Chimera marker file (.cmm) of the C-alpha trace (Angstrom):
<marker_set name="trace">
<marker id="1" x="16.338" y="-29.132" z="39.285" r="1" g="1" b="0" radius="0.5"/>
<marker id="2" x="17.417" y="-26.459" z="36.846" r="1" g="1" b="0" radius="0.5"/>
<marker id="3" x="15.199" y="-23.421" z="36.349" r="1" g="1" b="0" radius="0.5"/>
<marker id="4" x="15.395" y="-21.455" z="33.144" r="1" g="1" b="0" radius="0.5"/>
<marker id="5" x="14.015" y="-17.996" z="33.954" r="1" g="1" b="0" radius="0.5"/>
<marker id="6" x="14.570" y="-16.574" z="30.476" r="1" g="1" b="0" radius="0.5"/>
<marker id="7" x="12.240" y="-19.153" z="28.954" r="1" g="1" b="0" radius="0.5"/>
<marker id="8" x="9.522" y="-18.316" z="31.439" r="1" g="1" b="0" radius="0.5"/>
<marker id="9" x="9.929" y="-14.582" z="30.922" r="1" g="1" b="0" radius="0.5"/>
<marker id="10" x="9.911" y="-14.897" z="27.156" r="1" g="1" b="0" radius="0.5"/>
<marker id="11" x="6.805" y="-17.109" z="27.300" r="1" g="1" b="0" radius="0.5"/>
<marker id="12" x="5.001" y="-14.591" z="29.486" r="1" g="1" b="0" radius="0.5"/>
<marker id="13" x="6.157" y="-11.767" z="27.233" r="1" g="1" b="0" radius="0.5"/>
<marker id="14" x="4.857" y="-13.623" z="24.184" r="1" g="1" b="0" radius="0.5"/>
<marker id="15" x="1.481" y="-14.259" z="25.815" r="1" g="1" b="0" radius="0.5"/>
<marker id="16" x="1.313" y="-10.626" z="26.956" r="1" g="1" b="0" radius="0.5"/>
<marker id="17" x="2.063" y="-9.307" z="23.474" r="1" g="1" b="0" radius="0.5"/>
<marker id="18" x="-0.528" y="-11.653" z="22.037" r="1" g="1" b="0" radius="0.5"/>
<marker id="19" x="-3.172" y="-10.499" z="24.543" r="1" g="1" b="0" radius="0.5"/>
<marker id="20" x="-2.411" y="-6.850" z="23.793" r="1" g="1" b="0" radius="0.5"/>
<marker id="21" x="-2.735" y="-7.556" z="20.066" r="1" g="1" b="0" radius="0.5"/>
<marker id="22" x="-6.133" y="-9.214" z="20.557" r="1" g="1" b="0" radius="0.5"/>
<marker id="23" x="-7.391" y="-6.303" z="22.646" r="1" g="1" b="0" radius="0.5"/>
<marker id="24" x="-6.057" y="-3.834" z="20.063" r="1" g="1" b="0" radius="0.5"/>
<marker id="25" x="-7.930" y="-5.631" z="17.259" r="1" g="1" b="0" radius="0.5"/>
<marker id="26" x="-11.247" y="-5.386" z="19.079" r="1" g="1" b="0" radius="0.5"/>
<marker id="27" x="-10.714" y="-1.759" z="20.135" r="1" g="1" b="0" radius="0.5"/>
<marker id="28" x="-9.700" y="-0.734" z="16.610" r="1" g="1" b="0" radius="0.5"/>
<marker id="29" x="-12.781" y="-2.504" z="15.238" r="1" g="1" b="0" radius="0.5"/>
<marker id="30" x="-15.009" y="-0.726" z="17.749" r="1" g="1" b="0" radius="0.5"/>
<marker id="31" x="-13.544" y="2.711" z="17.125" r="1" g="1" b="0" radius="0.5"/>
<marker id="32" x="-13.571" y="2.438" z="13.332" r="1" g="1" b="0" radius="0.5"/>
<marker id="33" x="-17.115" y="1.072" z="13.151" r="1" g="1" b="0" radius="0.5"/>
<marker id="34" x="-18.317" y="3.795" z="15.534" r="1" g="1" b="0" radius="0.5"/>
<marker id="35" x="-16.633" y="6.632" z="13.626" r="1" g="1" b="0" radius="0.5"/>
<marker id="36" x="-17.130" y="5.382" z="10.062" r="1" g="1" b="0" radius="0.5"/>
<marker id="37" x="-20.265" y="3.564" z="8.986" r="1" g="1" b="0" radius="0.5"/>
<marker id="38" x="-18.544" y="1.549" z="6.251" r="1" g="1" b="0" radius="0.5"/>
<marker id="39" x="-16.350" y="-0.207" z="8.815" r="1" g="1" b="0" radius="0.5"/>
<marker id="40" x="-19.475" y="-1.806" z="10.255" r="1" g="1" b="0" radius="0.5"/>
<marker id="41" x="-19.265" y="-4.258" z="7.370" r="1" g="1" b="0" radius="0.5"/>
<marker id="42" x="-15.770" y="-5.392" z="8.375" r="1" g="1" b="0" radius="0.5"/>
<marker id="43" x="-15.172" y="-7.865" z="11.177" r="1" g="1" b="0" radius="0.5"/>
<marker id="44" x="-11.526" y="-7.796" z="12.249" r="1" g="1" b="0" radius="0.5"/>
<marker id="45" x="-11.997" y="-10.268" z="15.135" r="1" g="1" b="0" radius="0.5"/>
<marker id="46" x="-13.452" y="-12.763" z="12.667" r="1" g="1" b="0" radius="0.5"/>
<marker id="47" x="-10.513" y="-12.351" z="10.300" r="1" g="1" b="0" radius="0.5"/>
<marker id="48" x="-8.054" y="-12.809" z="13.155" r="1" g="1" b="0" radius="0.5"/>
<marker id="49" x="-9.923" y="-15.866" z="14.462" r="1" g="1" b="0" radius="0.5"/>
<marker id="50" x="-9.727" y="-17.467" z="11.039" r="1" g="1" b="0" radius="0.5"/>
<marker id="51" x="-6.080" y="-16.537" z="10.541" r="1" g="1" b="0" radius="0.5"/>
<marker id="52" x="-4.914" y="-17.823" z="13.901" r="1" g="1" b="0" radius="0.5"/>
<marker id="53" x="-7.026" y="-20.927" z="13.438" r="1" g="1" b="0" radius="0.5"/>
<marker id="54" x="-5.250" y="-21.548" z="10.146" r="1" g="1" b="0" radius="0.5"/>
<marker id="55" x="-1.743" y="-20.809" z="11.388" r="1" g="1" b="0" radius="0.5"/>
<marker id="56" x="-1.810" y="-22.332" z="14.872" r="1" g="1" b="0" radius="0.5"/>
<marker id="57" x="-3.722" y="-25.441" z="13.862" r="1" g="1" b="0" radius="0.5"/>
<marker id="58" x="-4.503" y="-26.261" z="17.496" r="1" g="1" b="0" radius="0.5"/>
<marker id="59" x="-8.268" y="-26.361" z="18.061" r="1" g="1" b="0" radius="0.5"/>
<marker id="60" x="-8.015" y="-25.626" z="21.797" r="1" g="1" b="0" radius="0.5"/>
<marker id="61" x="-5.878" y="-22.525" z="21.306" r="1" g="1" b="0" radius="0.5"/>
<marker id="62" x="-8.135" y="-21.389" z="18.468" r="1" g="1" b="0" radius="0.5"/>
<marker id="63" x="-11.191" y="-21.823" z="20.676" r="1" g="1" b="0" radius="0.5"/>
<marker id="64" x="-9.608" y="-19.652" z="23.369" r="1" g="1" b="0" radius="0.5"/>
<marker id="65" x="-8.625" y="-16.995" z="20.835" r="1" g="1" b="0" radius="0.5"/>
<marker id="66" x="-12.026" y="-16.996" z="19.143" r="1" g="1" b="0" radius="0.5"/>
<marker id="67" x="-14.015" y="-16.894" z="22.371" r="1" g="1" b="0" radius="0.5"/>
<marker id="68" x="-11.912" y="-14.099" z="23.849" r="1" g="1" b="0" radius="0.5"/>
<marker id="69" x="-12.195" y="-12.028" z="20.672" r="1" g="1" b="0" radius="0.5"/>
<marker id="70" x="-15.925" y="-12.653" z="20.427" r="1" g="1" b="0" radius="0.5"/>
<marker id="71" x="-16.645" y="-11.811" z="24.054" r="1" g="1" b="0" radius="0.5"/>
<marker id="72" x="-14.594" y="-8.629" z="23.839" r="1" g="1" b="0" radius="0.5"/>
<marker id="73" x="-16.469" y="-7.734" z="20.662" r="1" g="1" b="0" radius="0.5"/>
<marker id="74" x="-19.790" y="-8.365" z="22.425" r="1" g="1" b="0" radius="0.5"/>
<marker id="75" x="-18.788" y="-6.145" z="25.307" r="1" g="1" b="0" radius="0.5"/>
<marker id="76" x="-18.050" y="-3.217" z="22.984" r="1" g="1" b="0" radius="0.5"/>
<marker id="77" x="-20.975" y="-3.674" z="20.618" r="1" g="1" b="0" radius="0.5"/>
<marker id="78" x="-24.660" y="-3.595" z="21.379" r="1" g="1" b="0" radius="0.5"/>
<marker id="79" x="-25.100" y="-7.258" z="20.498" r="1" g="1" b="0" radius="0.5"/>
<marker id="80" x="-26.364" y="-9.942" z="22.821" r="1" g="1" b="0" radius="0.5"/>
<marker id="81" x="-23.562" y="-10.850" z="25.210" r="1" g="1" b="0" radius="0.5"/>
<marker id="82" x="-22.154" y="-14.185" z="24.128" r="1" g="1" b="0" radius="0.5"/>
<marker id="83" x="-23.474" y="-14.300" z="20.562" r="1" g="1" b="0" radius="0.5"/>
<marker id="84" x="-20.190" y="-13.236" z="18.974" r="1" g="1" b="0" radius="0.5"/>
<marker id="85" x="-18.315" y="-15.237" z="21.596" r="1" g="1" b="0" radius="0.5"/>
<marker id="86" x="-20.005" y="-18.469" z="20.562" r="1" g="1" b="0" radius="0.5"/>
<marker id="87" x="-19.751" y="-17.637" z="16.891" r="1" g="1" b="0" radius="0.5"/>
<marker id="88" x="-16.037" y="-16.804" z="16.977" r="1" g="1" b="0" radius="0.5"/>
<marker id="89" x="-15.409" y="-19.887" z="19.146" r="1" g="1" b="0" radius="0.5"/>
<marker id="90" x="-16.973" y="-22.169" z="16.548" r="1" g="1" b="0" radius="0.5"/>
<marker id="91" x="-15.218" y="-20.379" z="13.703" r="1" g="1" b="0" radius="0.5"/>
<marker id="92" x="-11.854" y="-20.647" z="15.454" r="1" g="1" b="0" radius="0.5"/>
<marker id="93" x="-12.412" y="-24.358" z="15.969" r="1" g="1" b="0" radius="0.5"/>
<marker id="94" x="-13.494" y="-24.976" z="12.373" r="1" g="1" b="0" radius="0.5"/>
<marker id="95" x="-10.612" y="-22.861" z="11.034" r="1" g="1" b="0" radius="0.5"/>
<marker id="96" x="-8.098" y="-24.843" z="13.102" r="1" g="1" b="0" radius="0.5"/>
<marker id="97" x="-9.626" y="-28.093" z="11.929" r="1" g="1" b="0" radius="0.5"/>
<marker id="98" x="-9.556" y="-26.929" z="8.310" r="1" g="1" b="0" radius="0.5"/>
<marker id="99" x="-5.983" y="-25.693" z="8.758" r="1" g="1" b="0" radius="0.5"/>
<marker id="100" x="-4.858" y="-29.136" z="9.848" r="1" g="1" b="0" radius="0.5"/>
<marker id="101" x="-6.771" y="-30.984" z="7.086" r="1" g="1" b="0" radius="0.5"/>
<marker id="102" x="-6.410" y="-28.736" z="4.025" r="1" g="1" b="0" radius="0.5"/>
<marker id="103" x="-3.757" y="-26.543" z="2.403" r="1" g="1" b="0" radius="0.5"/>
<marker id="104" x="-5.112" y="-23.189" z="3.535" r="1" g="1" b="0" radius="0.5"/>
<marker id="105" x="-2.053" y="-21.196" z="2.571" r="1" g="1" b="0" radius="0.5"/>
<marker id="106" x="-3.381" y="-20.858" z="-0.981" r="1" g="1" b="0" radius="0.5"/>
<marker id="107" x="-5.390" y="-17.706" z="-1.813" r="1" g="1" b="0" radius="0.5"/>
<marker id="108" x="-8.299" y="-19.670" z="-3.311" r="1" g="1" b="0" radius="0.5"/>
<marker id="109" x="-8.775" y="-21.641" z="-0.111" r="1" g="1" b="0" radius="0.5"/>
<marker id="110" x="-8.562" y="-18.452" z="1.958" r="1" g="1" b="0" radius="0.5"/>
<marker id="111" x="-11.158" y="-16.694" z="-0.210" r="1" g="1" b="0" radius="0.5"/>
<marker id="112" x="-13.539" y="-19.617" z="0.089" r="1" g="1" b="0" radius="0.5"/>
<marker id="113" x="-12.984" y="-19.988" z="3.836" r="1" g="1" b="0" radius="0.5"/>
<marker id="114" x="-13.258" y="-16.279" z="4.689" r="1" g="1" b="0" radius="0.5"/>
<marker id="115" x="-16.422" y="-15.885" z="2.647" r="1" g="1" b="0" radius="0.5"/>
<marker id="116" x="-18.135" y="-18.903" z="4.191" r="1" g="1" b="0" radius="0.5"/>
<marker id="117" x="-16.943" y="-18.149" z="7.718" r="1" g="1" b="0" radius="0.5"/>
<marker id="118" x="-18.287" y="-14.593" z="7.445" r="1" g="1" b="0" radius="0.5"/>
<marker id="119" x="-21.676" y="-15.811" z="6.266" r="1" g="1" b="0" radius="0.5"/>
<marker id="120" x="-21.742" y="-18.413" z="9.033" r="1" g="1" b="0" radius="0.5"/>
<marker id="121" x="-20.797" y="-15.783" z="11.616" r="1" g="1" b="0" radius="0.5"/>
<marker id="122" x="-23.514" y="-13.291" z="10.691" r="1" g="1" b="0" radius="0.5"/>
<marker id="123" x="-26.086" y="-16.051" z="10.377" r="1" g="1" b="0" radius="0.5"/>
<marker id="124" x="-25.276" y="-17.501" z="13.800" r="1" g="1" b="0" radius="0.5"/>
<marker id="125" x="-25.149" y="-14.084" z="15.503" r="1" g="1" b="0" radius="0.5"/>
<marker id="126" x="-28.489" y="-13.161" z="13.917" r="1" g="1" b="0" radius="0.5"/>
<marker id="127" x="-30.122" y="-16.413" z="14.977" r="1" g="1" b="0" radius="0.5"/>
<marker id="128" x="-28.831" y="-16.054" z="18.542" r="1" g="1" b="0" radius="0.5"/>
<marker id="129" x="-29.978" y="-12.435" z="18.627" r="1" g="1" b="0" radius="0.5"/>
<marker id="130" x="-33.444" y="-13.434" z="17.485" r="1" g="1" b="0" radius="0.5"/>
<marker id="131" x="-33.609" y="-16.226" z="20.058" r="1" g="1" b="0" radius="0.5"/>
<marker id="132" x="-32.788" y="-14.093" z="23.089" r="1" g="1" b="0" radius="0.5"/>
<marker id="133" x="-33.589" y="-10.568" z="21.963" r="1" g="1" b="0" radius="0.5"/>
<marker id="134" x="-36.636" y="-8.774" z="20.732" r="1" g="1" b="0" radius="0.5"/>
<marker id="135" x="-36.532" y="-10.246" z="17.263" r="1" g="1" b="0" radius="0.5"/>
<marker id="136" x="-40.228" y="-9.743" z="16.523" r="1" g="1" b="0" radius="0.5"/>
<marker id="137" x="-39.809" y="-5.994" z="16.084" r="1" g="1" b="0" radius="0.5"/>
<marker id="138" x="-36.756" y="-6.244" z="13.861" r="1" g="1" b="0" radius="0.5"/>
<marker id="139" x="-37.020" y="-6.676" z="10.117" r="1" g="1" b="0" radius="0.5"/>
<marker id="140" x="-34.327" y="-8.738" z="8.426" r="1" g="1" b="0" radius="0.5"/>
<marker id="141" x="-35.675" y="-8.502" z="4.891" r="1" g="1" b="0" radius="0.5"/>
<marker id="142" x="-32.746" y="-6.375" z="3.657" r="1" g="1" b="0" radius="0.5"/>
<marker id="143" x="-30.117" y="-8.133" z="5.713" r="1" g="1" b="0" radius="0.5"/>
<marker id="144" x="-29.058" y="-10.546" z="2.978" r="1" g="1" b="0" radius="0.5"/>
<marker id="145" x="-27.446" y="-7.795" z="0.935" r="1" g="1" b="0" radius="0.5"/>
<marker id="146" x="-25.511" y="-6.488" z="3.892" r="1" g="1" b="0" radius="0.5"/>
<marker id="147" x="-24.436" y="-10.034" z="4.776" r="1" g="1" b="0" radius="0.5"/>
<marker id="148" x="-23.044" y="-10.548" z="1.279" r="1" g="1" b="0" radius="0.5"/>
<marker id="149" x="-21.385" y="-7.144" z="1.328" r="1" g="1" b="0" radius="0.5"/>
<marker id="150" x="-19.822" y="-7.943" z="4.686" r="1" g="1" b="0" radius="0.5"/>
<marker id="151" x="-18.612" y="-11.304" z="3.381" r="1" g="1" b="0" radius="0.5"/>
<marker id="152" x="-17.038" y="-9.658" z="0.345" r="1" g="1" b="0" radius="0.5"/>
<marker id="153" x="-15.359" y="-6.916" z="2.396" r="1" g="1" b="0" radius="0.5"/>
<marker id="154" x="-14.058" y="-9.385" z="4.988" r="1" g="1" b="0" radius="0.5"/>
<marker id="155" x="-12.723" y="-11.648" z="2.252" r="1" g="1" b="0" radius="0.5"/>
<marker id="156" x="-10.871" y="-8.821" z="0.538" r="1" g="1" b="0" radius="0.5"/>
<marker id="157" x="-9.483" y="-7.345" z="3.759" r="1" g="1" b="0" radius="0.5"/>
<marker id="158" x="-8.564" y="-10.807" z="5.008" r="1" g="1" b="0" radius="0.5"/>
<marker id="159" x="-6.625" y="-11.567" z="1.835" r="1" g="1" b="0" radius="0.5"/>
<marker id="160" x="-4.726" y="-8.303" z="2.141" r="1" g="1" b="0" radius="0.5"/>
<marker id="161" x="-3.951" y="-8.869" z="5.832" r="1" g="1" b="0" radius="0.5"/>
<marker id="162" x="-3.019" y="-12.533" z="5.316" r="1" g="1" b="0" radius="0.5"/>
<marker id="163" x="-0.699" y="-11.627" z="2.446" r="1" g="1" b="0" radius="0.5"/>
<marker id="164" x="0.889" y="-8.793" z="4.381" r="1" g="1" b="0" radius="0.5"/>
<marker id="165" x="1.427" y="-10.946" z="7.473" r="1" g="1" b="0" radius="0.5"/>
<marker id="166" x="2.798" y="-13.847" z="5.451" r="1" g="1" b="0" radius="0.5"/>
<marker id="167" x="5.204" y="-11.567" z="3.603" r="1" g="1" b="0" radius="0.5"/>
<marker id="168" x="6.282" y="-9.883" z="6.859" r="1" g="1" b="0" radius="0.5"/>
<marker id="169" x="6.780" y="-13.159" z="8.719" r="1" g="1" b="0" radius="0.5"/>
<marker id="170" x="8.789" y="-14.631" z="5.811" r="1" g="1" b="0" radius="0.5"/>
<marker id="171" x="10.980" y="-11.533" z="5.698" r="1" g="1" b="0" radius="0.5"/>
<marker id="172" x="11.894" y="-11.837" z="9.378" r="1" g="1" b="0" radius="0.5"/>
<marker id="173" x="12.745" y="-15.555" z="9.282" r="1" g="1" b="0" radius="0.5"/>
<link id1="1" id2="2" r="1" g="1" b="0" radius="0.2"/>
<link id1="2" id2="3" r="1" g="1" b="0" radius="0.2"/>
<link id1="3" id2="4" r="1" g="1" b="0" radius="0.2"/>
<link id1="4" id2="5" r="1" g="1" b="0" radius="0.2"/>
<link id1="5" id2="6" r="1" g="1" b="0" radius="0.2"/>
<link id1="6" id2="7" r="1" g="1" b="0" radius="0.2"/>
<link id1="7" id2="8" r="1" g="1" b="0" radius="0.2"/>
<link id1="8" id2="9" r="1" g="1" b="0" radius="0.2"/>
<link id1="9" id2="10" r="1" g="1" b="0" radius="0.2"/>
<link id1="10" id2="11" r="1" g="1" b="0" radius="0.2"/>
<link id1="11" id2="12" r="1" g="1" b="0" radius="0.2"/>
<link id1="12" id2="13" r="1" g="1" b="0" radius="0.2"/>
<link id1="13" id2="14" r="1" g="1" b="0" radius="0.2"/>
<link id1="14" id2="15" r="1" g="1" b="0" radius="0.2"/>
<link id1="15" id2="16" r="1" g="1" b="0" radius="0.2"/>
<link id1="16" id2="17" r="1" g="1" b="0" radius="0.2"/>
<link id1="17" id2="18" r="1" g="1" b="0" radius="0.2"/>
<link id1="18" id2="19" r="1" g="1" b="0" radius="0.2"/>
<link id1="19" id2="20" r="1" g="1" b="0" radius="0.2"/>
<link id1="20" id2="21" r="1" g="1" b="0" radius="0.2"/>
<link id1="21" id2="22" r="1" g="1" b="0" radius="0.2"/>
<link id1="22" id2="23" r="1" g="1" b="0" radius="0.2"/>
<link id1="23" id2="24" r="1" g="1" b="0" radius="0.2"/>
<link id1="24" id2="25" r="1" g="1" b="0" radius="0.2"/>
<link id1="25" id2="26" r="1" g="1" b="0" radius="0.2"/>
<link id1="26" id2="27" r="1" g="1" b="0" radius="0.2"/>
<link id1="27" id2="28" r="1" g="1" b="0" radius="0.2"/>
<link id1="28" id2="29" r="1" g="1" b="0" radius="0.2"/>
<link id1="29" id2="30" r="1" g="1" b="0" radius="0.2"/>
<link id1="30" id2="31" r="1" g="1" b="0" radius="0.2"/>
<link id1="31" id2="32" r="1" g="1" b="0" radius="0.2"/>
<link id1="32" id2="33" r="1" g="1" b="0" radius="0.2"/>
<link id1="33" id2="34" r="1" g="1" b="0" radius="0.2"/>
<link id1="34" id2="35" r="1" g="1" b="0" radius="0.2"/>
<link id1="35" id2="36" r="1" g="1" b="0" radius="0.2"/>
<link id1="36" id2="37" r="1" g="1" b="0" radius="0.2"/>
<link id1="37" id2="38" r="1" g="1" b="0" radius="0.2"/>
<link id1="38" id2="39" r="1" g="1" b="0" radius="0.2"/>
<link id1="39" id2="40" r="1" g="1" b="0" radius="0.2"/>
<link id1="40" id2="41" r="1" g="1" b="0" radius="0.2"/>
<link id1="41" id2="42" r="1" g="1" b="0" radius="0.2"/>
<link id1="42" id2="43" r="1" g="1" b="0" radius="0.2"/>
<link id1="43" id2="44" r="1" g="1" b="0" radius="0.2"/>
<link id1="44" id2="45" r="1" g="1" b="0" radius="0.2"/>
<link id1="45" id2="46" r="1" g="1" b="0" radius="0.2"/>
<link id1="46" id2="47" r="1" g="1" b="0" radius="0.2"/>
<link id1="47" id2="48" r="1" g="1" b="0" radius="0.2"/>
<link id1="48" id2="49" r="1" g="1" b="0" radius="0.2"/>
<link id1="49" id2="50" r="1" g="1" b="0" radius="0.2"/>
<link id1="50" id2="51" r="1" g="1" b="0" radius="0.2"/>
<link id1="51" id2="52" r="1" g="1" b="0" radius="0.2"/>
<link id1="52" id2="53" r="1" g="1" b="0" radius="0.2"/>
<link id1="53" id2="54" r="1" g="1" b="0" radius="0.2"/>
<link id1="54" id2="55" r="1" g="1" b="0" radius="0.2"/>
<link id1="55" id2="56" r="1" g="1" b="0" radius="0.2"/>
<link id1="56" id2="57" r="1" g="1" b="0" radius="0.2"/>
<link id1="57" id2="58" r="1" g="1" b="0" radius="0.2"/>
<link id1="58" id2="59" r="1" g="1" b="0" radius="0.2"/>
<link id1="59" id2="60" r="1" g="1" b="0" radius="0.2"/>
<link id1="60" id2="61" r="1" g="1" b="0" radius="0.2"/>
<link id1="61" id2="62" r="1" g="1" b="0" radius="0.2"/>
<link id1="62" id2="63" r="1" g="1" b="0" radius="0.2"/>
<link id1="63" id2="64" r="1" g="1" b="0" radius="0.2"/>
<link id1="64" id2="65" r="1" g="1" b="0" radius="0.2"/>
<link id1="65" id2="66" r="1" g="1" b="0" radius="0.2"/>
<link id1="66" id2="67" r="1" g="1" b="0" radius="0.2"/>
<link id1="67" id2="68" r="1" g="1" b="0" radius="0.2"/>
<link id1="68" id2="69" r="1" g="1" b="0" radius="0.2"/>
<link id1="69" id2="70" r="1" g="1" b="0" radius="0.2"/>
<link id1="70" id2="71" r="1" g="1" b="0" radius="0.2"/>
<link id1="71" id2="72" r="1" g="1" b="0" radius="0.2"/>
<link id1="72" id2="73" r="1" g="1" b="0" radius="0.2"/>
<link id1="73" id2="74" r="1" g="1" b="0" radius="0.2"/>
<link id1="74" id2="75" r="1" g="1" b="0" radius="0.2"/>
<link id1="75" id2="76" r="1" g="1" b="0" radius="0.2"/>
<link id1="76" id2="77" r="1" g="1" b="0" radius="0.2"/>
<link id1="77" id2="78" r="1" g="1" b="0" radius="0.2"/>
<link id1="78" id2="79" r="1" g="1" b="0" radius="0.2"/>
<link id1="79" id2="80" r="1" g="1" b="0" radius="0.2"/>
<link id1="80" id2="81" r="1" g="1" b="0" radius="0.2"/>
<link id1="81" id2="82" r="1" g="1" b="0" radius="0.2"/>
<link id1="82" id2="83" r="1" g="1" b="0" radius="0.2"/>
<link id1="83" id2="84" r="1" g="1" b="0" radius="0.2"/>
<link id1="84" id2="85" r="1" g="1" b="0" radius="0.2"/>
<link id1="85" id2="86" r="1" g="1" b="0" radius="0.2"/>
<link id1="86" id2="87" r="1" g="1" b="0" radius="0.2"/>
<link id1="87" id2="88" r="1" g="1" b="0" radius="0.2"/>
<link id1="88" id2="89" r="1" g="1" b="0" radius="0.2"/>
<link id1="89" id2="90" r="1" g="1" b="0" radius="0.2"/>
<link id1="90" id2="91" r="1" g="1" b="0" radius="0.2"/>
<link id1="91" id2="92" r="1" g="1" b="0" radius="0.2"/>
<link id1="92" id2="93" r="1" g="1" b="0" radius="0.2"/>
<link id1="93" id2="94" r="1" g="1" b="0" radius="0.2"/>
<link id1="94" id2="95" r="1" g="1" b="0" radius="0.2"/>
<link id1="95" id2="96" r="1" g="1" b="0" radius="0.2"/>
<link id1="96" id2="97" r="1" g="1" b="0" radius="0.2"/>
<link id1="97" id2="98" r="1" g="1" b="0" radius="0.2"/>
<link id1="98" id2="99" r="1" g="1" b="0" radius="0.2"/>
<link id1="99" id2="100" r="1" g="1" b="0" radius="0.2"/>
<link id1="100" id2="101" r="1" g="1" b="0" radius="0.2"/>
<link id1="101" id2="102" r="1" g="1" b="0" radius="0.2"/>
<link id1="102" id2="103" r="1" g="1" b="0" radius="0.2"/>
<link id1="103" id2="104" r="1" g="1" b="0" radius="0.2"/>
<link id1="104" id2="105" r="1" g="1" b="0" radius="0.2"/>
<link id1="105" id2="106" r="1" g="1" b="0" radius="0.2"/>
<link id1="106" id2="107" r="1" g="1" b="0" radius="0.2"/>
<link id1="107" id2="108" r="1" g="1" b="0" radius="0.2"/>
<link id1="108" id2="109" r="1" g="1" b="0" radius="0.2"/>
<link id1="109" id2="110" r="1" g="1" b="0" radius="0.2"/>
<link id1="110" id2="111" r="1" g="1" b="0" radius="0.2"/>
<link id1="111" id2="112" r="1" g="1" b="0" radius="0.2"/>
<link id1="112" id2="113" r="1" g="1" b="0" radius="0.2"/>
<link id1="113" id2="114" r="1" g="1" b="0" radius="0.2"/>
<link id1="114" id2="115" r="1" g="1" b="0" radius="0.2"/>
<link id1="115" id2="116" r="1" g="1" b="0" radius="0.2"/>
<link id1="116" id2="117" r="1" g="1" b="0" radius="0.2"/>
<link id1="117" id2="118" r="1" g="1" b="0" radius="0.2"/>
<link id1="118" id2="119" r="1" g="1" b="0" radius="0.2"/>
<link id1="119" id2="120" r="1" g="1" b="0" radius="0.2"/>
<link id1="120" id2="121" r="1" g="1" b="0" radius="0.2"/>
<link id1="121" id2="122" r="1" g="1" b="0" radius="0.2"/>
<link id1="122" id2="123" r="1" g="1" b="0" radius="0.2"/>
<link id1="123" id2="124" r="1" g="1" b="0" radius="0.2"/>
<link id1="124" id2="125" r="1" g="1" b="0" radius="0.2"/>
<link id1="125" id2="126" r="1" g="1" b="0" radius="0.2"/>
<link id1="126" id2="127" r="1" g="1" b="0" radius="0.2"/>
<link id1="127" id2="128" r="1" g="1" b="0" radius="0.2"/>
<link id1="128" id2="129" r="1" g="1" b="0" radius="0.2"/>
<link id1="129" id2="130" r="1" g="1" b="0" radius="0.2"/>
<link id1="130" id2="131" r="1" g="1" b="0" radius="0.2"/>
<link id1="131" id2="132" r="1" g="1" b="0" radius="0.2"/>
<link id1="132" id2="133" r="1" g="1" b="0" radius="0.2"/>
<link id1="133" id2="134" r="1" g="1" b="0" radius="0.2"/>
<link id1="134" id2="135" r="1" g="1" b="0" radius="0.2"/>
<link id1="135" id2="136" r="1" g="1" b="0" radius="0.2"/>
<link id1="136" id2="137" r="1" g="1" b="0" radius="0.2"/>
<link id1="137" id2="138" r="1" g="1" b="0" radius="0.2"/>
<link id1="138" id2="139" r="1" g="1" b="0" radius="0.2"/>
<link id1="139" id2="140" r="1" g="1" b="0" radius="0.2"/>
<link id1="140" id2="141" r="1" g="1" b="0" radius="0.2"/>
<link id1="141" id2="142" r="1" g="1" b="0" radius="0.2"/>
<link id1="142" id2="143" r="1" g="1" b="0" radius="0.2"/>
<link id1="143" id2="144" r="1" g="1" b="0" radius="0.2"/>
<link id1="144" id2="145" r="1" g="1" b="0" radius="0.2"/>
<link id1="145" id2="146" r="1" g="1" b="0" radius="0.2"/>
<link id1="146" id2="147" r="1" g="1" b="0" radius="0.2"/>
<link id1="147" id2="148" r="1" g="1" b="0" radius="0.2"/>
<link id1="148" id2="149" r="1" g="1" b="0" radius="0.2"/>
<link id1="149" id2="150" r="1" g="1" b="0" radius="0.2"/>
<link id1="150" id2="151" r="1" g="1" b="0" radius="0.2"/>
<link id1="151" id2="152" r="1" g="1" b="0" radius="0.2"/>
<link id1="152" id2="153" r="1" g="1" b="0" radius="0.2"/>
<link id1="153" id2="154" r="1" g="1" b="0" radius="0.2"/>
<link id1="154" id2="155" r="1" g="1" b="0" radius="0.2"/>
<link id1="155" id2="156" r="1" g="1" b="0" radius="0.2"/>
<link id1="156" id2="157" r="1" g="1" b="0" radius="0.2"/>
<link id1="157" id2="158" r="1" g="1" b="0" radius="0.2"/>
<link id1="158" id2="159" r="1" g="1" b="0" radius="0.2"/>
<link id1="159" id2="160" r="1" g="1" b="0" radius="0.2"/>
<link id1="160" id2="161" r="1" g="1" b="0" radius="0.2"/>
<link id1="161" id2="162" r="1" g="1" b="0" radius="0.2"/>
<link id1="162" id2="163" r="1" g="1" b="0" radius="0.2"/>
<link id1="163" id2="164" r="1" g="1" b="0" radius="0.2"/>
<link id1="164" id2="165" r="1" g="1" b="0" radius="0.2"/>
<link id1="165" id2="166" r="1" g="1" b="0" radius="0.2"/>
<link id1="166" id2="167" r="1" g="1" b="0" radius="0.2"/>
<link id1="167" id2="168" r="1" g="1" b="0" radius="0.2"/>
<link id1="168" id2="169" r="1" g="1" b="0" radius="0.2"/>
<link id1="169" id2="170" r="1" g="1" b="0" radius="0.2"/>
<link id1="170" id2="171" r="1" g="1" b="0" radius="0.2"/>
<link id1="171" id2="172" r="1" g="1" b="0" radius="0.2"/>
<link id1="172" id2="173" r="1" g="1" b="0" radius="0.2"/>
</marker_set>
C-alpha cells in the first residue's frame, strides 16, 4: 500500500483555509454590522452560501457550508439559535440544486437568485423567530421595506463579489 502524505496534507490545508475563510466571513459581518448600522442590511454568510452552492454544485457540501455559516451567524447575533442555521442550510441546498440545473454564471440569473434567496432568508428567519420567540410584542409592519432594502443591497454586493471572485479565479488559472 502506497501512502501519499502530500495529498493528505494539501487536503487538510485546503479544508483549514476554507474553515478560516468561513469564520472570517461571519466575524467580519458581525463586526461591521455592530459598528455601522448600514451593514445590518447586508448578509455576507447568505451571499457566500449562495456562491458556494452555485460553484460547488454538491448539495451535501452546500448544506454543510450553509449550516455552519448560519449557526456561526446565530451565535454572534441576537437571533434565535438555529434560525439562520436552518435558513442558510436550505438556501445552500437550493443554490446547489439550481447550480446543477441552470446556467447560474450569468449576471441575470445571479441577480434573480440573490434577490429571491435574500427574501426567502429573511422571511424564514422571521417566521422561526416568531414561532419560538416573543413575537407578540414585536411589530413587523415596517419590516417589508427593510427586507426589500436588504435584498437589493445583498444582490448588489453579491454581484460585485461574484464578479471579483470570478475574475480573480480566472486570472490564476
